[in-house]
Structures are given as structure tokens and as C-alpha cells.
C-alpha positions in Angstrom: 13.6 13.5 -12.8 9.9 12.4 -13.0 10.7 9.5 -15.3 13.5 8.3 -13.0 11.3 8.5 -9.9 8.1 7.1 -11.3 9.0 5.0 -14.3 5.6 5.8 -15.9 4.6 9.4 -15.6 0.8 10.1 -15.3 -1.3 13.1 -14.5 -1.7 12.0 -10.9 2.0 11.5 -10.4 2.7 15.0 -11.7 0.0 16.4 -9.4 1.5 14.7 -6.4 4.9 16.3 -7.1 3.4 19.8 -7.3 5.4 20.6 -10.5 5.1 24.3 -11.5 2.8 24.5 -14.5 1.2 21.2 -13.7 0.6 18.4 -16.1 0.1 20.7 -19.1 3.7 22.0 -18.8 5.2 18.5 -18.3 3.1 17.1 -21.2 4.8 19.3 -23.7 8.2 18.2 -22.6 7.2 14.5 -22.6 5.7 14.8 -26.0 9.0 16.2 -27.3 10.8 13.3 -25.6 8.4 10.9 -27.4 9.2 12.6 -30.8 12.9 12.1 -30.1 12.4 8.4 -29.2 13.4 8.9 -25.5 10.1 7.7 -24.0 7.0 5.8 -25.0 3.4 7.0 -24.7 0.6 4.5 -24.2 -2.2 3.1 -22.0 0.1 1.2 -19.7 -1.8 1.2 -16.4 -5.6 0.7 -16.7 -7.7 3.5 -15.3 -5.1 6.3 -15.3 -5.9 7.9 -18.7 -4.3 7.6 -22.1 -1.6 10.3 -21.5 1.0 8.1 -19.9 4.7 8.3 -20.6 7.3 5.7 -19.7 10.9 4.8 -20.3 11.5 1.7 -22.4 12.9 -0.2 -19.4 9.9 0.7 -17.2 7.4 -0.3 -19.8 9.2 -3.6 -20.5 9.2 -4.4 -16.8 5.5 -3.7 -16.5 4.7 -5.9 -19.5 6.9 -8.7 -18.0 4.9 -8.7 -14.7 1.5 -8.1 -16.2 -1.3 -10.6 -15.6 -4.3 -11.3 -17.7 -7.3 -9.1 -16.9 -9.1 -10.5 -13.8 -6.1 -12.7 -12.8 -4.5 -11.9 -9.5 -2.9 -13.4 -6.4 -4.6 -16.5 -4.9 -6.8 -14.5 -2.5 -8.0 -12.2 -5.3 -6.2 -9.2 -3.7 -4.4 -6.9 -6.1 -4.9 -3.9 -8.3 -2.9 -4.3 -11.5 0.4 -2.8 -10.4 1.5 -6.3 -9.7 5.0 -7.3 -8.6 6.9 -4.3 -9.7 6.7 -2.8 -6.2 7.7 -5.9 -4.3 11.0 -6.8 -2.6 10.3 -10.3 -1.3 9.7 -9.7 2.4 7.7 -12.1 4.5 9.6 -13.6 7.4 8.0 -14.8 10.6 9.0 -14.0 14.2 11.5 -16.8 14.2 13.2 -15.8 11.0 11.5 -18.5 8.9 10.3 -17.4 5.5 6.5 -17.7 5.2 4.8 -18.9 2.0 3.1 -15.7 0.9 0.9 -15.2 -2.2 2.5 -11.9 -3.0 5.7 -9.9 -2.7 5.7 -7.4 0.2 7.4 -4.1 0.7 7.5 -1.4 3.3 7.8 2.2 1.9 7.5 5.8 3.1 4.0 7.0 2.3 5.5 9.8 0.2 7.9 7.6 -1.7 7.4 7.8 -5.5 7.2 4.0 -5.5 4.0 4.2 -3.6 1.3 5.0 -6.2 -1.5 5.6 -3.7 -2.4 9.3 -3.1 -0.7 10.1 -6.4 -1.3 8.0 -9.5 -4.0 6.0 -7.6 -6.6 7.2 -5.1 -6.4 5.8 -1.6 -8.7 2.7 -1.5 -11.7 2.3 0.7 -11.2 0.4 3.9 -13.4 -2.6 4.4 -15.7 -2.7 7.4 -14.6 -5.6 9.6 -17.1 -8.4 9.8 -18.9 -8.5 13.1 -18.3 -4.8 13.8 -21.4 -2.8 13.8 -21.4 -0.2 11.1 -24.0 2.1 9.4 -25.2 -0.7 7.2 -25.7 -3.1 10.2 -27.6 -0.5 12.2 -29.9 0.0 9.2 -30.7 -3.7 9.1 -28.6 -4.5 6.0 -26.9 -7.8 5.3 -23.7 -8.9 7.1 -21.5 -8.5 3.9 -18.4 -6.3 4.5 -18.8 -2.7 3.4 -16.4 0.1 2.9 -15.7 2.3 5.9 -17.8 5.5 5.8 -16.2 8.5 4.3 -14.8 10.8 6.9 -14.8 8.1 9.6 -11.6 7.9 11.7 -8.1 8.6 10.5 -7.4 9.0 6.8 -4.2 8.0 5.0 -2.1 10.6 3.3 1.4 11.1 1.7 2.7 12.5 5.0 6.3 12.7 6.3 7.0 9.9 8.7 4.1 7.8 7.6 4.6 4.3 6.1 2.7 2.0 3.7 3.0 -1.8 3.4 2.1 -3.1 -0.1 1.5 -6.8 -0.8 1.8 -7.6 -4.5 1.4 -3.9 -5.3 -1.9 -3.5 -3.3 -2.1 -1.3 -0.2 -2.5 -3.4 2.9 -1.4 -1.3 5.8 -1.0 2.4 6.5 1.3 3.2 9.5 0.7 6.7 10.8 3.7 8.8 11.9 5.2 7.4 15.1 3.6 4.0 14.5 1.0 4.2 17.2 -2.0 3.8 14.9 -2.4 1.5 11.8 -5.1 1.3 9.2 -5.7 -1.9 7.3 -7.2 -2.2 3.8 -8.1 -5.9 3.5 -10.0 -8.4 5.6 -7.7 -11.3 4.4 -5.8 -12.6 7.4 -3.0 -14.3 5.3 -2.4 -10.9 3.5 -2.4 -9.1 6.9 0.1 -11.6 8.2 2.4 -11.0 5.2 2.2 -7.2 5.9 2.8 -7.6 9.6 5.8 -9.9 8.9 7.3 -7.3 6.6 6.8 -4.5 9.2 8.5 -6.6 11.9 11.4 -7.4 9.6 11.9 -3.7 8.9 12.1 -3.1 12.7 14.6 -5.9 13.2 16.7 -4.7 10.4 16.9 -1.3 12.1 15.1 0.7 9.4 12.3 1.8 11.8 13.7 1.5 15.3 11.3 0.6 18.1 7.6 0.4 17.1 4.7 0.4 19.6 1.3 0.0 18.0 -1.6 1.1 20.2 -4.6 1.1 17.8 -5.6 -0.7 14.6 -8.5 0.8 12.6 -9.5 2.8 15.6 -9.6 -0.2 18.0 -7.2 -0.9 20.8 -4.8 -3.7 19.9 -4.4 -5.2 23.4 -7.8 -6.8 23.3 -6.4 -9.1 20.5 -9.8 -9.2 18.8 -8.7 -7.3 15.6 -7.1 -9.6 13.0 -4.3 -7.2 12.6 -3.5 -7.5 16.4 -3.2 -11.3 16.0 -1.0 -10.8 12.9 1.3 -8.5 14.8 1.6 -10.9 17.7 2.4 -13.7 15.3 5.1 -11.5 13.8 6.8 -11.1 17.1 5.2 -8.0 18.7 4.7 -8.4 22.4 2.1 -6.8 24.7 3.1 -3.9 26.9 0.9 -1.5 29.0 0.8 0.9 26.0 0.3 -1.6 23.1 2.1 -4.2 21.0 5.8 -3.4 20.8 8.8 -4.6 18.8 12.4 -3.5 19.2 15.3 -3.7 16.7 
């Protein structure tokens, strides 16, 4: 079941599934599978330890989409999972397909295809340029910094929450109900790809009506947040409560 759901089984993936006996129990079974030639063991995904087990098909697909170390999408945004999690979204508000640098997909936060919070930790959120943060108040440079630990909402593999991945990298976290969004990049083209995919999911009927009230803790009606501009370009329109899109 773990191999079918994850393709490559790692310690983090087993931990997220809360399997009785933990990774130690699963490791014995997977080792027996390896001896029988049913799975491969190797260092398939960098940074996740050497005890990784994958089916032949999953490993071959990872190798086919792998990039050289340090090579990524044109804006430098990616994490090594590459295109294996993409489905080719990216349509604008008028239905025209945008030219995006990566493949975009909307998933339930608890979906096994979402590696964050399981195989991978949730990434830090960048501090938006121009917004006063701890580093600015201390007289530091204007370079973007990660959002302080414990500040604002935090992502999690929660029922009803969504994630939007662009080329395998986490770009948006949509909290249950869709009223609040968290962004994980300052790149406006990448945010636009994610907003387009979210809008397409609403129009296709997968999400129903979506009304976004806050982005990274800020009200979206001011239009100052880059994500607010991306949502408006994707077809969301202003209401007294926030930016809304209906199926």
C-alpha cells in the first residue's frame, strides 16, 4: 500500500502514515521485498537518507525527470522533486493557457502525492520585500528573510486544506475553507501559475465557490500583496468579504 501511494517509501512518508511499528517494522518488510526483487533500495531523493525503497516504475520515472544538480526552472524555484508531481495546469481567466516555467497541480494537503509535511519538511515562507519584519526593525539589510518561527498560521497535513505545487515546489497553502492562503515564494510569475491552477480547479467544479480573505496574514482587498494581484488576474473578483470565484 505504501509503495502504491508514495512510489518511493522513506522514513518521513512512513511517519506521516502513522504505521504501527513505525519505520523499523516497515523496513524489515521492504528489505525482504528487495531480496525478492520486488523493489529497489537506493539514494533516490537527496536529503531523505539512504534507506529509500521504490518500485521499478517509480524509480525510472524519477530518473527520467531528474535534472543536473543546481539546475532548475528558469526562475530558480524548485526542490528536486521535479515534474513528477505536475499535471500541466496554468490557464488564465479567459481560458488561454499561460506560458509557465513549471507544471502546476492542486492537491489535498494530506494527499500522498504532496511530500511536504511527510517526506519533506514544510519550507520557510519568505518575508515579503517592503514589509517590516524583525530583521528590518533591527536595522538589517532589505534582503528577503524567512518568516519568523511561530508567526501567523502554519501549514499542516489537515483535512480540507490544499496545496499548490509548481514544478514540485510548494507555492501556496490553502487553509480549510479557502479564506486564508500562505505563499512560499516571492516570484510573481510562479504565484500567477499557482493562482491560475487554483482558479481552474474552481471552474472545473473540484473546489466549489472560493472566497479568499487573507494572504500571508494580510487582507487581500487592498491589492498590495502580489498574491492578491495574481488572484485578480486569474479571475477572482472583489466582494465585501474578499476575492471570490465561483464554479
